[in-house]
C-alpha positions in Angstrom: 0.0 0.0 0.0 1.2 3.5 -0.8 1.5 6.3 1.6 -1.4 8.7 2.2 -1.4 11.8 0.1 1.1 10.4 -2.5 -0.2 10.2 -6.0 -0.1 6.6 -7.4 2.4 6.0 -10.2 2.5 3.0 -12.5 0.4 -0.2 -12.4 -3.2 -0.7 -13.2 -5.5 2.2 -12.7 -8.1 2.1 -10.0 -11.2 0.1 -11.1 -9.5 -1.5 -14.1 -10.4 -5.2 -14.7 -7.8 -7.9 -14.7 -7.3 -10.3 -17.6 -9.3 -13.1 -16.1 -12.3 -10.9 -15.5 -12.2 -9.6 -19.0 -11.8 -13.2 -20.4 -14.8 -14.4 -18.3 -17.0 -11.5 -19.4 -16.1 -12.1 -23.1 -16.9 -15.9 -22.8 -20.2 -15.3 -21.1 -21.1 -12.7 -23.8 -20.2 -15.0 -26.6 -22.3 -17.8 -25.1 -25.3 -15.4 -24.6 -25.3 -16.1 -20.9 -26.6 -13.3 -18.7 -27.1 -14.4 -15.1 -28.7 -11.2 -14.0 -31.5 -11.5 -16.5 -32.1 -15.1 -15.5 -32.4 -14.1 -11.8 -34.8 -11.3 -12.7 -36.9 -13.7 -14.7 -37.0 -16.1 -11.8 -37.8 -13.3 -9.3 -40.8 -12.0 -11.3 -42.2 -15.5 -12.2 -45.2 -16.2 -10.0 -44.5 -20.0 -10.3 -41.1 -19.6 -8.6 -41.1 -20.7 -4.9 -41.7 -17.7 -2.7 -38.7 -18.5 -0.6 -36.4 -18.5 -3.6 -37.9 -15.3 -4.9 -37.2 -13.6 -1.5 -33.7 -15.0 -1.5 -33.0 -13.5 -5.0 -34.3 -10.1 -3.9 -32.4 -10.1 -0.6 -29.2 -11.0 -2.4 -29.7 -8.3 -5.0 -30.5 -5.6 -2.5 -26.9 -5.7 -1.1 -25.7 -4.4 -4.4 -28.4 -1.7 -4.8 -28.7 -0.2 -1.3 -26.3 0.6 1.5 -26.4 -1.6 4.6 -27.8 0.0 7.7 -25.3 0.4 10.5 -26.2 0.3 14.2 -25.9 3.7 15.8 -24.0 4.0 19.1 -25.8 6.1 21.6 -24.0 7.7 24.5 -26.7 8.4 27.0 -26.1 9.6 30.5 -28.8 8.0 32.6 -27.7 9.8 35.8 -28.4 13.2 34.3 -31.2 15.1 36.0 -34.3 16.1 33.9 -34.9 19.8 33.7 -38.3 20.8 32.5 -39.1 24.1 30.8 -41.1 25.0 33.9 -38.1 24.6 36.2 -36.0 26.7 33.8 -38.7 29.4 33.8 -38.9 29.4 37.6 -35.1 29.7 37.8 -35.2 32.7 35.4 -37.9 34.3 37.6 -35.9 33.7 40.7 -38.4 31.3 42.3 -37.7 27.9 43.8 -38.3 24.8 41.7 -41.9 24.1 40.9 -43.3 27.3 42.5 -45.1 29.2 39.7 
C-alpha cells in the first residue's frame, strides 16, 4: 500500500479489470449467458417458490442499497431532567416548581 497523500504511479489504474475478469465476461457474452436476466426472470415469475424469490431479492439488495449500520448512543442515565417549567422558575428567581 502506498502512503497517504502520495499520487499513485505505474500499475493498473483504479477500477480496471484484470485479464481473467475480461476473459470471463467475453466468454459469457459469446455464449449469450446473462445471469442477471435469469435471476430477474425467476424473481418475477409467480410460479417460482416464494422463498427462492425472496432470497434472490435479498441477495440483489446488497448491491443496490447501502447496509444499515447500528448507531452507538452515548446516554447519560444519571443526568437530571430539567423541564421548561423549572427553567422558567429559575429565570424568575423562584424555587423549583413554584409558579
